[in-house]
All heavy atoms as TSV, in Angstrom:
chain	resi	resn	atom	element	x	y	z
A	1	MET	N	N	113.975	109.008	112.993
A	1	MET	CA	C	113.487	108.753	111.652
A	1	MET	C	C	114.669	108.768	110.686
A	1	MET	O	O	115.512	109.651	110.728
A	1	MET	CB	C	112.469	109.821	111.267
A	1	MET	CG	C	111.860	109.555	109.937
A	1	MET	SD	S	110.178	110.133	109.771
A	1	MET	CE	C	110.391	111.788	109.244
A	2	SER	N	N	114.749	107.770	109.823
A	2	SER	CA	C	115.879	107.672	108.900
A	2	SER	C	C	115.651	108.533	107.657
A	2	SER	O	O	114.526	108.843	107.296
A	2	SER	CB	C	116.113	106.221	108.479
A	2	SER	OG	O	115.054	105.769	107.671
A	3	GLU	N	N	116.747	108.901	107.055
A	3	GLU	CA	C	116.716	109.618	105.782
A	3	GLU	C	C	117.132	108.632	104.705
A	3	GLU	O	O	118.210	108.058	104.781
A	3	GLU	CB	C	117.690	110.790	105.799
A	3	GLU	CG	C	117.291	111.901	106.719
A	3	GLU	CD	C	118.272	113.052	106.661
A	3	GLU	OE1	O	118.545	113.546	105.553
A	3	GLU	OE2	O	118.763	113.422	107.725
A	4	THR	N	N	116.275	108.442	103.717
A	4	THR	CA	C	116.528	107.510	102.631
A	4	THR	C	C	116.289	108.226	101.310
A	4	THR	O	O	115.302	108.949	101.160
A	4	THR	CB	C	115.579	106.296	102.727
A	4	THR	OG1	O	115.737	105.692	104.016
A	4	THR	CG2	C	115.869	105.277	101.658
A	5	TYR	N	N	117.220	108.025	100.375
A	5	TYR	CA	C	117.111	108.667	99.066
A	5	TYR	C	C	117.339	107.644	97.976
A	5	TYR	O	O	118.198	106.773	98.096
A	5	TYR	CB	C	118.154	109.781	98.917
A	5	TYR	CG	C	117.989	110.869	99.937
A	5	TYR	CD1	C	118.735	110.856	101.112
A	5	TYR	CD2	C	117.084	111.907	99.747
A	5	TYR	CE1	C	118.591	111.850	102.065
A	5	TYR	CE2	C	116.930	112.905	100.689
A	5	TYR	CZ	C	117.688	112.858	101.848
A	5	TYR	OH	O	117.529	113.842	102.797
A	6	VAL	N	N	116.587	107.776	96.893
A	6	VAL	CA	C	116.785	106.960	95.705
A	6	VAL	C	C	117.820	107.658	94.831
A	6	VAL	O	O	117.729	108.863	94.594
A	6	VAL	CB	C	115.457	106.774	94.927
A	6	VAL	CG1	C	115.693	106.019	93.628
A	6	VAL	CG2	C	114.432	106.066	95.786
A	7	ILE	N	N	118.800	106.885	94.366
A	7	ILE	CA	C	119.837	107.415	93.486
A	7	ILE	C	C	119.551	106.920	92.075
A	7	ILE	O	O	119.426	105.716	91.851
A	7	ILE	CB	C	121.243	106.944	93.934
A	7	ILE	CG1	C	121.513	107.310	95.395
A	7	ILE	CG2	C	122.315	107.489	93.000
A	7	ILE	CD1	C	121.536	108.785	95.695
A	8	GLU	N	N	119.441	107.851	91.136
A	8	GLU	CA	C	119.196	107.503	89.739
A	8	GLU	C	C	120.300	108.063	88.860
A	8	GLU	O	O	120.811	109.162	89.111
A	8	GLU	CB	C	117.859	108.059	89.256
A	8	GLU	CG	C	116.667	107.399	89.896
A	8	GLU	CD	C	115.344	107.878	89.313
A	8	GLU	OE1	O	115.340	108.908	88.605
A	8	GLU	OE2	O	114.331	107.218	89.572
A	9	VAL	N	N	120.631	107.299	87.818
A	9	VAL	CA	C	121.612	107.726	86.825
A	9	VAL	C	C	121.007	107.450	85.461
A	9	VAL	O	O	120.636	106.306	85.166
A	9	VAL	CB	C	122.950	106.960	86.979
A	9	VAL	CG1	C	123.924	107.366	85.899
A	9	VAL	CG2	C	123.544	107.181	88.359
A	10	ASN	N	N	120.888	108.473	84.645
A	10	ASN	CA	C	120.302	108.322	83.305
A	10	ASN	C	C	118.955	107.609	83.360
A	10	ASN	O	O	118.699	106.681	82.610
A	10	ASN	CB	C	121.257	107.574	82.380
A	10	ASN	CG	C	122.556	108.298	82.181
A	10	ASN	OD1	O	122.623	109.520	82.261
A	10	ASN	ND2	N	123.617	107.552	81.944
A	11	SER	N	N	118.102	108.015	84.260
A	11	SER	CA	C	116.752	107.468	84.448
A	11	SER	C	C	116.738	106.005	84.885
A	11	SER	O	O	115.705	105.354	84.816
A	11	SER	CB	C	115.924	107.635	83.170
A	11	SER	OG	O	115.793	109.007	82.850
A	12	GLN	N	N	117.881	105.488	85.320
A	12	GLN	CA	C	117.955	104.129	85.835
A	12	GLN	C	C	118.203	104.195	87.337
A	12	GLN	O	O	119.071	104.933	87.798
A	12	GLN	CB	C	119.093	103.351	85.176
A	12	GLN	CG	C	119.242	101.950	85.723
A	12	GLN	CD	C	120.455	101.221	85.172
A	12	GLN	OE1	O	121.265	101.788	84.460
A	12	GLN	NE2	N	120.586	99.964	85.521
A	13	THR	N	N	117.453	103.419	88.106
A	13	THR	CA	C	117.668	103.391	89.544
A	13	THR	C	C	118.974	102.671	89.839
A	13	THR	O	O	119.132	101.500	89.503
A	13	THR	CB	C	116.505	102.697	90.265
A	13	THR	OG1	O	115.294	103.380	89.943
A	13	THR	CG2	C	116.717	102.708	91.773
A	14	ALA	N	N	119.905	103.394	90.446
A	14	ALA	CA	C	121.199	102.822	90.813
A	14	ALA	C	C	121.103	102.134	92.165
A	14	ALA	O	O	121.707	101.096	92.401
A	14	ALA	CB	C	122.257	103.919	90.862
A	15	GLY	N	N	120.353	102.738	93.069
A	15	GLY	CA	C	120.207	102.178	94.402
A	15	GLY	C	C	119.575	103.185	95.331
A	15	GLY	O	O	119.008	104.186	94.893
A	16	ILE	N	N	119.697	102.904	96.612
A	16	ILE	CA	C	119.236	103.839	97.633
A	16	ILE	C	C	120.375	104.090	98.599
A	16	ILE	O	O	121.300	103.287	98.703
A	16	ILE	CB	C	117.996	103.323	98.392
A	16	ILE	CG1	C	118.318	102.041	99.162
A	16	ILE	CG2	C	116.815	103.132	97.468
A	16	ILE	CD1	C	117.249	101.641	100.152
A	17	VAL	N	N	120.317	105.210	99.263
A	17	VAL	CA	C	121.232	105.484	100.360
A	17	VAL	C	C	120.390	105.737	101.600
A	17	VAL	O	O	119.320	106.328	101.534
A	17	VAL	CB	C	122.176	106.682	100.095
A	17	VAL	CG1	C	123.198	106.336	99.038
A	17	VAL	CG2	C	121.424	107.931	99.706
A	18	VAL	N	N	120.887	105.214	102.720
A	18	VAL	CA	C	120.207	105.351	103.996
A	18	VAL	C	C	121.183	105.999	104.966
A	18	VAL	O	O	122.313	105.533	105.117
A	18	VAL	CB	C	119.747	103.980	104.538
A	18	VAL	CG1	C	119.072	104.128	105.891
A	18	VAL	CG2	C	118.816	103.298	103.539
A	19	ARG	N	N	120.743	107.049	105.602
A	19	ARG	CA	C	121.608	107.762	106.533
A	19	ARG	C	C	121.670	107.026	107.871
A	19	ARG	O	O	120.659	106.578	108.397
A	19	ARG	CB	C	121.105	109.180	106.769
A	19	ARG	CG	C	122.053	109.967	107.624
A	19	ARG	CD	C	121.608	111.377	107.766
A	19	ARG	NE	N	122.636	112.087	108.519
A	19	ARG	CZ	C	122.641	113.372	108.716
A	19	ARG	NH1	N	121.672	114.109	108.221
A	19	ARG	NH2	N	123.595	113.933	109.402
A	20	ASP	N	N	122.898	106.916	108.385
A	20	ASP	CA	C	123.108	106.411	109.739
A	20	ASP	C	C	124.162	107.295	110.388
A	20	ASP	O	O	124.509	108.341	109.850
A	20	ASP	CB	C	123.484	104.926	109.745
A	20	ASP	CG	C	124.799	104.621	109.064
A	20	ASP	OD1	O	125.623	105.534	108.858
A	20	ASP	OD2	O	125.029	103.440	108.749
A	21	ALA	N	N	124.668	106.894	111.524
A	21	ALA	CA	C	125.629	107.721	112.268
A	21	ALA	C	C	126.924	107.957	111.487
A	21	ALA	O	O	127.593	108.969	111.687
A	21	ALA	CB	C	125.942	107.072	113.612
A	22	SER	N	N	127.268	107.042	110.567
A	22	SER	CA	C	128.520	107.146	109.807
A	22	SER	C	C	128.393	107.977	108.543
A	22	SER	O	O	129.390	108.431	107.993
A	22	SER	CB	C	129.002	105.746	109.421
A	22	SER	OG	O	129.180	104.958	110.560
A	23	GLY	N	N	127.203	108.117	108.030
A	23	GLY	CA	C	126.987	108.819	106.762
A	23	GLY	C	C	125.844	108.171	106.016
A	23	GLY	O	O	124.880	107.709	106.627
A	24	TYR	N	N	125.954	108.098	104.698
A	24	TYR	CA	C	124.913	107.535	103.847
A	24	TYR	C	C	125.418	106.230	103.238
A	24	TYR	O	O	126.351	106.235	102.447
A	24	TYR	CB	C	124.536	108.513	102.731
A	24	TYR	CG	C	123.803	109.725	103.250
A	24	TYR	CD1	C	124.488	110.810	103.776
A	24	TYR	CD2	C	122.417	109.774	103.232
A	24	TYR	CE1	C	123.822	111.920	104.255
A	24	TYR	CE2	C	121.734	110.879	103.710
A	24	TYR	CZ	C	122.440	111.940	104.221
A	24	TYR	OH	O	121.770	113.034	104.698
A	25	GLN	N	N	124.783	105.128	103.611
A	25	GLN	CA	C	125.204	103.827	103.107
A	25	GLN	C	C	124.429	103.498	101.841
A	25	GLN	O	O	123.211	103.649	101.784
A	25	GLN	CB	C	124.987	102.737	104.151
A	25	GLN	CG	C	125.524	101.400	103.703
A	25	GLN	CD	C	125.496	100.354	104.793
A	25	GLN	OE1	O	124.952	100.567	105.874
A	25	GLN	NE2	N	126.088	99.207	104.516
A	26	PHE	N	N	125.172	103.016	100.837
A	26	PHE	CA	C	124.609	102.715	99.522
A	26	PHE	C	C	124.161	101.254	99.456
A	26	PHE	O	O	124.880	100.354	99.868
A	26	PHE	CB	C	125.675	102.961	98.440
A	26	PHE	CG	C	125.142	102.917	97.039
A	26	PHE	CD1	C	124.747	104.081	96.405
A	26	PHE	CD2	C	125.045	101.724	96.347
A	26	PHE	CE1	C	124.254	104.048	95.105
A	26	PHE	CE2	C	124.560	101.675	95.054
A	26	PHE	CZ	C	124.161	102.845	94.433
A	27	PHE	N	N	122.956	101.045	98.895
A	27	PHE	CA	C	122.427	99.710	98.633
A	27	PHE	C	C	122.063	99.656	97.148
A	27	PHE	O	O	121.183	100.384	96.686
A	27	PHE	CB	C	121.193	99.431	99.488
A	27	PHE	CG	C	121.498	99.392	100.959
A	27	PHE	CD1	C	121.393	100.542	101.723
A	27	PHE	CD2	C	121.917	98.221	101.565
A	27	PHE	CE1	C	121.685	100.527	103.080
A	27	PHE	CE2	C	122.216	98.188	102.917
A	27	PHE	CZ	C	122.105	99.341	103.681
A	28	ALA	N	N	122.762	98.813	96.403
A	28	ALA	CA	C	122.601	98.743	94.946
A	28	ALA	C	C	121.242	98.179	94.558
A	28	ALA	O	O	120.754	97.222	95.166
A	28	ALA	CB	C	123.704	97.896	94.335
A	29	ALA	N	N	120.657	98.743	93.513
A	29	ALA	CA	C	119.373	98.273	92.985
A	29	ALA	C	C	119.563	97.322	91.809
A	29	ALA	O	O	118.623	96.626	91.420
A	29	ALA	CB	C	118.515	99.459	92.547
A	30	SER	N	N	120.766	97.308	91.224
A	30	SER	CA	C	121.045	96.398	90.122
A	30	SER	C	C	122.518	96.008	90.155
A	30	SER	O	O	123.337	96.672	90.806
A	30	SER	CB	C	120.704	97.046	88.768
A	30	SER	OG	O	121.630	98.052	88.447
A	31	HIS	N	N	122.837	94.933	89.450
A	31	HIS	CA	C	124.216	94.444	89.428
A	31	HIS	C	C	125.202	95.487	88.918
A	31	HIS	O	O	126.361	95.497	89.332
A	31	HIS	CB	C	124.317	93.182	88.575
A	31	HIS	CG	C	123.555	92.033	89.141
A	31	HIS	ND1	N	123.877	91.432	90.332
A	31	HIS	CD2	C	122.461	91.378	88.684
A	31	HIS	CE1	C	123.034	90.458	90.588
A	31	HIS	NE2	N	122.149	90.403	89.607
A	32	ARG	N	N	124.753	96.350	88.066
A	32	ARG	CA	C	125.622	97.378	87.499
A	32	ARG	C	C	126.255	98.257	88.579
A	32	ARG	O	O	127.335	98.792	88.388
A	32	ARG	CB	C	124.800	98.242	86.535
A	32	ARG	CG	C	125.600	99.249	85.793
A	32	ARG	CD	C	124.744	99.964	84.779
A	32	ARG	NE	N	125.586	100.717	83.871
A	32	ARG	CZ	C	125.136	101.453	82.888
A	32	ARG	NH1	N	123.843	101.542	82.667
A	32	ARG	NH2	N	125.964	102.105	82.112
A	33	PHE	N	N	125.603	98.376	89.719
A	33	PHE	CA	C	126.069	99.261	90.779
A	33	PHE	C	C	126.567	98.497	92.017
A	33	PHE	O	O	126.785	99.096	93.062
A	33	PHE	CB	C	124.958	100.247	91.153
A	33	PHE	CG	C	124.572	101.118	89.994
A	33	PHE	CD1	C	123.492	100.787	89.197
A	33	PHE	CD2	C	125.326	102.234	89.668
A	33	PHE	CE1	C	123.146	101.581	88.099
A	33	PHE	CE2	C	124.991	103.027	88.580
A	33	PHE	CZ	C	123.906	102.694	87.800
A	34	ASN	N	N	126.780	97.204	91.874
A	34	ASN	CA	C	127.254	96.392	93.000
A	34	ASN	C	C	128.573	96.887	93.577
A	34	ASN	O	O	128.834	96.700	94.762
A	34	ASN	CB	C	127.397	94.928	92.608
A	34	ASN	CG	C	126.082	94.184	92.656
A	34	ASN	OD1	O	125.088	94.692	93.157
A	34	ASN	ND2	N	126.072	92.981	92.110
A	35	ARG	N	N	129.397	97.507	92.768
A	35	ARG	CA	C	130.699	97.995	93.249
A	35	ARG	C	C	130.528	99.022	94.379
A	35	ARG	O	O	131.405	99.193	95.211
A	35	ARG	CB	C	131.485	98.591	92.085
A	35	ARG	CG	C	132.855	99.034	92.488
A	35	ARG	CD	C	133.674	99.425	91.282
A	35	ARG	NE	N	134.919	99.999	91.740
A	35	ARG	CZ	C	136.097	99.709	91.256
A	35	ARG	NH1	N	136.185	98.854	90.273
A	35	ARG	NH2	N	137.171	100.274	91.726
A	36	LEU	N	N	129.398	99.688	94.405
A	36	LEU	CA	C	129.143	100.702	95.431
A	36	LEU	C	C	128.434	100.136	96.662
A	36	LEU	O	O	128.312	100.822	97.682
A	36	LEU	CB	C	128.300	101.836	94.841
A	36	LEU	CG	C	128.909	102.567	93.650
A	36	LEU	CD1	C	127.936	103.613	93.136
A	36	LEU	CD2	C	130.236	103.180	94.006
A	37	GLU	N	N	127.979	98.899	96.572
A	37	GLU	CA	C	127.215	98.267	97.652
A	37	GLU	C	C	127.950	98.369	98.992
A	37	GLU	O	O	129.117	98.005	99.107
A	37	GLU	CB	C	126.960	96.793	97.324
A	37	GLU	CG	C	126.192	96.033	98.366
A	37	GLU	CD	C	124.712	96.365	98.404
A	37	GLU	OE1	O	124.151	96.806	97.383
A	37	GLU	OE2	O	124.110	96.185	99.469
A	38	GLY	N	N	127.254	98.907	99.972
A	38	GLY	CA	C	127.792	98.986	101.325
A	38	GLY	C	C	128.715	100.159	101.599
A	38	GLY	O	O	129.076	100.401	102.753
A	39	GLN	N	N	129.107	100.890	100.569
A	39	GLN	CA	C	129.999	102.029	100.781
A	39	GLN	C	C	129.271	103.143	101.533
A	39	GLN	O	O	128.064	103.323	101.391
A	39	GLN	CB	C	130.526	102.574	99.452
A	39	GLN	CG	C	131.538	101.660	98.804
A	39	GLN	CD	C	132.236	102.325	97.634
A	39	GLN	OE1	O	132.519	103.514	97.656
A	39	GLN	NE2	N	132.516	101.548	96.604
A	40	ILE	N	N	130.032	103.863	102.330
A	40	ILE	CA	C	129.502	104.985	103.096
A	40	ILE	C	C	129.946	106.290	102.420
A	40	ILE	O	O	131.120	106.459	102.097
A	40	ILE	CB	C	130.019	104.966	104.553
A	40	ILE	CG1	C	129.686	103.636	105.228
A	40	ILE	CG2	C	129.478	106.162	105.338
A	40	ILE	CD1	C	128.218	103.394	105.470
A	41	PHE	N	N	129.002	107.197	102.226
A	41	PHE	CA	C	129.268	108.495	101.610
A	41	PHE	C	C	128.899	109.605	102.584
A	41	PHE	O	O	128.037	109.427	103.446
A	41	PHE	CB	C	128.461	108.645	100.312
A	41	PHE	CG	C	128.857	107.649	99.257
A	41	PHE	CD1	C	128.218	106.424	99.166
A	41	PHE	CD2	C	129.889	107.918	98.387
A	41	PHE	CE1	C	128.588	105.493	98.212
A	41	PHE	CE2	C	130.267	107.004	97.423
A	41	PHE	CZ	C	129.626	105.785	97.337
A	42	ARG	N	N	129.539	110.757	102.435
A	42	ARG	CA	C	129.242	111.901	103.299
A	42	ARG	C	C	127.852	112.452	103.060
A	42	ARG	O	O	127.230	113.013	103.954
A	42	ARG	CB	C	130.263	113.020	103.083
A	42	ARG	CG	C	131.633	112.717	103.611
A	42	ARG	CD	C	132.552	113.874	103.415
A	42	ARG	NE	N	132.387	114.388	102.044
A	42	ARG	CZ	C	133.102	115.319	101.498
A	42	ARG	NH1	N	134.047	115.911	102.181
A	42	ARG	NH2	N	132.891	115.701	100.269
A	43	SER	N	N	127.376	112.337	101.823
A	43	SER	CA	C	126.057	112.872	101.483
A	43	SER	C	C	125.422	112.012	100.390
A	43	SER	O	O	126.111	111.239	99.714
A	43	SER	CB	C	126.178	114.315	100.984
A	43	SER	OG	O	126.835	114.344	99.726
A	44	ALA	N	N	124.124	112.176	100.215
A	44	ALA	CA	C	123.434	111.485	99.132
A	44	ALA	C	C	123.972	111.954	97.786
A	44	ALA	O	O	124.094	111.168	96.851
A	44	ALA	CB	C	121.932	111.721	99.230
A	45	ARG	N	N	124.320	113.218	97.699
A	45	ARG	CA	C	124.869	113.767	96.447
A	45	ARG	C	C	126.211	113.123	96.111
A	45	ARG	O	O	126.484	112.824	94.948
A	45	ARG	CB	C	125.018	115.292	96.572
A	45	ARG	CG	C	125.541	115.950	95.330
A	45	ARG	CD	C	124.527	115.891	94.188
A	45	ARG	NE	N	125.062	116.605	93.054
A	45	ARG	CZ	C	125.206	116.056	91.850
A	45	ARG	NH1	N	124.810	114.832	91.620
A	45	ARG	NH2	N	125.706	116.744	90.870
A	46	ASP	N	N	127.049	112.865	97.115
A	46	ASP	CA	C	128.318	112.171	96.873
A	46	ASP	C	C	128.079	110.765	96.335
A	46	ASP	O	O	128.795	110.301	95.446
A	46	ASP	CB	C	129.149	112.099	98.151
A	46	ASP	CG	C	129.791	113.418	98.525
A	46	ASP	OD1	O	129.828	114.345	97.674
A	46	ASP	OD2	O	130.261	113.535	99.672
A	47	ALA	N	N	127.070	110.091	96.851
A	47	ALA	CA	C	126.728	108.755	96.357
A	47	ALA	C	C	126.256	108.825	94.907
A	47	ALA	O	O	126.618	107.986	94.082
A	47	ALA	CB	C	125.652	108.126	97.234
A	48	GLU	N	N	125.469	109.839	94.591
A	48	GLU	CA	C	124.999	110.016	93.216
A	48	GLU	C	C	126.168	110.264	92.272
A	48	GLU	O	O	126.232	109.695	91.180
A	48	GLU	CB	C	124.013	111.174	93.150
A	48	GLU	CG	C	123.469	111.406	91.761
A	48	GLU	CD	C	122.517	112.585	91.694
A	48	GLU	OE1	O	122.621	113.496	92.537
A	48	GLU	OE2	O	121.678	112.588	90.791
A	49	ARG	N	N	127.102	111.078	92.691
A	49	ARG	CA	C	128.291	111.347	91.862
A	49	ARG	C	C	129.088	110.066	91.613
A	49	ARG	O	O	129.557	109.819	90.501
A	49	ARG	CB	C	129.175	112.391	92.532
A	49	ARG	CG	C	128.629	113.778	92.486
A	49	ARG	CD	C	129.606	114.764	93.119
A	49	ARG	NE	N	129.002	116.064	93.261
A	49	ARG	CZ	C	128.810	116.685	94.406
A	49	ARG	NH1	N	129.212	116.142	95.550
A	49	ARG	NH2	N	128.239	117.865	94.445
A	50	ALA	N	N	129.244	109.250	92.651
A	50	ALA	CA	C	129.974	107.995	92.507
A	50	ALA	C	C	129.269	107.069	91.520
A	50	ALA	O	O	129.914	106.422	90.690
A	50	ALA	CB	C	130.135	107.315	93.864
A	51	ALA	N	N	127.949	106.997	91.591
A	51	ALA	CA	C	127.188	106.165	90.667
A	51	ALA	C	C	127.345	106.672	89.232
A	51	ALA	O	O	127.506	105.879	88.302
A	51	ALA	CB	C	125.720	106.129	91.070
A	52	CYS	N	N	127.339	107.982	89.054
A	52	CYS	CA	C	127.539	108.559	87.716
A	52	CYS	C	C	128.923	108.228	87.183
A	52	CYS	O	O	129.079	107.866	86.015
A	52	CYS	CB	C	127.344	110.076	87.758
A	52	CYS	SG	S	125.636	110.600	87.948
A	53	ARG	N	N	129.931	108.332	88.041
A	53	ARG	CA	C	131.298	108.005	87.615
A	53	ARG	C	C	131.412	106.533	87.240
A	53	ARG	O	O	132.112	106.183	86.290
A	53	ARG	CB	C	132.295	108.368	88.706
A	53	ARG	CG	C	132.496	109.861	88.856
A	53	ARG	CD	C	133.667	110.197	89.754
A	53	ARG	NE	N	133.528	109.663	91.084
A	53	ARG	CZ	C	133.098	110.330	92.152
A	53	ARG	NH1	N	132.763	111.606	92.031
A	53	ARG	NH2	N	133.017	109.752	93.331
A	54	LEU	N	N	130.720	105.682	87.957
A	54	LEU	CA	C	130.740	104.258	87.649
A	54	LEU	C	C	130.169	104.004	86.256
A	54	LEU	O	O	130.730	103.238	85.478
A	54	LEU	CB	C	129.950	103.497	88.715
A	54	LEU	CG	C	130.000	101.972	88.670
A	54	LEU	CD1	C	131.419	101.464	88.867
A	54	LEU	CD2	C	129.087	101.403	89.712
A	55	VAL	N	N	129.085	104.675	85.930
A	55	VAL	CA	C	128.447	104.516	84.619
A	55	VAL	C	C	129.343	105.036	83.507
A	55	VAL	O	O	129.437	104.435	82.439
A	55	VAL	CB	C	127.075	105.212	84.586
A	55	VAL	CG1	C	126.536	105.336	83.180
A	55	VAL	CG2	C	126.088	104.467	85.470
A	56	THR	N	N	130.041	106.135	83.741
A	56	THR	CA	C	130.885	106.717	82.698
A	56	THR	C	C	132.229	106.013	82.575
A	56	THR	O	O	133.020	106.370	81.712
A	56	THR	CB	C	131.112	108.226	82.928
A	56	THR	OG1	O	131.781	108.408	84.165
A	56	THR	CG2	C	129.808	108.982	82.903
A	57	GLY	N	N	132.489	105.048	83.449
A	57	GLY	CA	C	133.722	104.282	83.343
A	57	GLY	C	C	134.880	104.787	84.158
A	57	GLY	O	O	135.977	104.250	84.072
A	58	ASP	N	N	134.663	105.790	84.957
A	58	ASP	CA	C	135.729	106.339	85.799
A	58	ASP	C	C	135.742	105.574	87.121
A	58	ASP	O	O	135.451	106.107	88.181
A	58	ASP	CB	C	135.512	107.835	86.020
A	58	ASP	CG	C	136.733	108.525	86.603
A	58	ASP	OD1	O	137.767	107.854	86.814
A	58	ASP	OD2	O	136.636	109.736	86.855
A	59	LEU	N	N	136.106	104.291	87.050
A	59	LEU	CA	C	135.982	103.391	88.193
A	59	LEU	C	C	136.883	103.757	89.353
A	59	LEU	O	O	136.531	103.538	90.499
A	59	LEU	CB	C	136.268	101.948	87.766
A	59	LEU	CG	C	135.334	101.377	86.704
A	59	LEU	CD1	C	135.755	99.963	86.352
A	59	LEU	CD2	C	133.910	101.408	87.175
A	60	GLU	N	N	138.053	104.300	89.096
A	60	GLU	CA	C	138.954	104.651	90.177
A	60	GLU	C	C	138.369	105.737	91.060
A	60	GLU	O	O	138.718	105.858	92.221
A	60	GLU	CB	C	140.310	105.121	89.636
A	60	GLU	CG	C	141.225	103.995	89.252
A	60	GLU	CD	C	140.973	103.498	87.845
A	60	GLU	OE1	O	140.045	102.729	87.617
A	60	GLU	OE2	O	141.731	103.872	86.968
A	61	MET	N	N	137.506	106.572	90.519
A	61	MET	CA	C	136.924	107.676	91.277
A	61	MET	C	C	135.677	107.246	92.029
A	61	MET	O	O	135.171	107.984	92.834
A	61	MET	CB	C	136.577	108.839	90.339
A	61	MET	CG	C	137.779	109.449	89.662
A	61	MET	SD	S	138.915	110.180	90.840
A	61	MET	CE	C	137.933	111.554	91.426
A	62	ALA	N	N	135.160	106.070	91.775
A	62	ALA	CA	C	133.898	105.641	92.367
A	62	ALA	C	C	134.106	105.053	93.768
A	62	ALA	O	O	133.960	103.874	93.997
A	62	ALA	CB	C	133.202	104.626	91.453
A	63	SER	N	N	134.456	105.900	94.683
A	63	SER	CA	C	134.576	105.456	96.085
A	63	SER	C	C	134.333	106.587	97.027
A	63	SER	O	O	134.236	107.707	96.670
A	63	SER	CB	C	135.943	104.846	96.323
A	63	SER	OG	O	136.971	105.765	96.063
C-alpha cells in the first residue's frame, strides 16, 4: 500500500508526494510548484519545506 500526502502552502495545494523505494516523489498541483515536479525527498515534511521555500522566493534551497 502506498503512502500519499497532500502538500499545502498558505492554504494552497502545492502537490502530492507518493512514497516509493527511493523516498517521496513530488507531483505538482499547479504551475507555481512545477520546479519541484518529480523531485525525490526523504520525507513528506521535507517536500513541504521545499514548497514553502519556493513560495518565499528561496529558490536555491528548494531541492
